[in-house]
C-alpha positions, 0 to 999 in steps of 0.5 A: 130319590130313594129313601128306604133306610135313610138316616134322617134328622127329627124334631119331635116332642115328649109328653108327660107319659114319654110318648114321642111325636115326631114333628119335622124331618130333614133329610140329605137330597141326592145333590147334598142339599137339605130338605125339610118337611112338616108332619102334616099326620100320623097314621099309625105308631107301633112298638117293635122289638127285633133281636133285641133292638127296640124301635118305634115305627110311625106312619106319616103323611108329609109334604116333600118335594111338592108332593104328599108322601107317606112314609114309615119313620123308625125311632131307634130308642137306645141309639136315640136316632131316626130313619126313613124305614119305606115310602108307603105308596 
């Protein structure tokens, strides 16, 4: 399954400073079924600004389809949308 730039649903928490931490993601599989995964750990967080579009990138370790994966999630600040930016091997 190709995860690159795939829109996802996410459950996240916000602390009192407004910092966002993703907790769970849900994405559509190739056979149009949904896969839910808990984020086991966050490796890094980076704030970005690409051509005026503010994003936050999260390097996350998850277990999906019985395999541990490293993914980079991207949160679009103004649109409040999540995507899987890329799979990190």
